[in-house]
C-alpha positions in Angstrom: 13.7 6.0 -21.0 11.7 4.2 -18.8 9.2 5.8 -16.5 8.9 5.0 -12.6 5.8 4.2 -11.0 4.9 7.8 -10.1 5.5 9.2 -13.6 3.4 6.4 -15.0 0.4 7.0 -12.7 0.7 10.8 -12.9 0.5 10.6 -16.9 -3.2 11.7 -16.6 -2.8 14.3 -13.9 -4.0 17.5 -14.6 -3.5 20.1 -12.2 -4.0 23.0 -14.7 -0.2 23.8 -15.3 2.2 21.5 -16.8 4.9 22.3 -14.3 2.7 21.2 -11.5 2.0 18.1 -13.3 5.8 17.4 -13.7 6.1 18.5 -9.9 3.4 16.0 -8.6 5.2 12.9 -9.9 8.5 13.9 -8.5 7.0 14.7 -5.1 5.1 11.5 -5.2 8.0 9.4 -6.2 10.1 10.9 -3.3 7.4 10.3 -0.7 6.6 6.9 -2.0 10.2 5.9 -1.8 10.2 7.0 2.0 6.6 6.8 3.3 7.6 7.2 6.9 9.9 10.1 6.4 9.3 13.8 6.6 9.4 16.0 3.5 12.8 17.2 4.1 14.1 13.8 4.9 12.7 12.0 1.6 13.6 14.8 -0.7 17.2 15.1 -2.2 18.3 18.6 -0.7 17.0 21.7 0.3 15.9 23.1 -3.2 13.6 20.0 -3.8 12.4 20.3 -0.3 11.2 23.7 -1.0 9.8 22.7 -4.2 7.6 20.1 -2.7 6.3 22.6 0.0 5.7 25.2 -2.8 3.8 22.3 -4.6 1.5 21.8 -1.5 1.1 25.4 -0.9 -0.3 25.8 -4.4 -4.0 26.0 -4.7 -4.4 23.8 -7.5 -2.7 20.8 -5.7 -5.7 19.6 -4.0 -6.5 16.3 -2.3 -8.7 15.6 -5.5 -6.3 16.5 -8.3 -3.6 14.7 -6.7 -5.4 11.5 -5.8 -7.5 11.1 -8.9 -4.8 10.0 -11.5 -3.6 7.3 -8.8 -7.2 6.3 -8.2 -8.0 6.0 -12.0 -4.7 3.8 -12.3 -5.8 1.6 -9.7 -9.1 0.9 -11.0 -7.8 0.2 -14.4 -5.1 -2.1 -12.9 -8.0 -3.8 -10.7 -10.1 -4.4 -13.9 -8.1 -7.1 -15.4 -8.2 -9.1 -12.0 -11.1 -11.5 -11.1 -10.7 -11.0 -7.4 -8.9 -7.8 -5.7 -7.9 -8.0 -1.9 -7.8 -4.6 0.0 -5.8 -5.9 2.9 -5.0 -3.4 5.8 -2.6 -3.8 8.5 -2.7 -1.6 11.4 0.3 -3.0 13.1 2.9 -0.4 14.4 6.2 -0.7 16.0 7.4 1.6 18.7 
């Protein structure tokens, strides 16, 4: 079974509870697939939506604990590149 990008990046997630470590990958996969959508629109059904809200309501799910594995994976990918471009586009459509 192959892992998706969220599962792969979140392998090092340590939120102090294995269930939260699994949930963070699922939540990030859904939100990453639909970055402009609300949580209910990105999730697959009411149960998954409520699970996402419970995850974000958990005191162990802080900005740091959620972002650290992604930051670590990004830095690891950057190590093999002689040049890394950090491009930002602030274009908006209305």
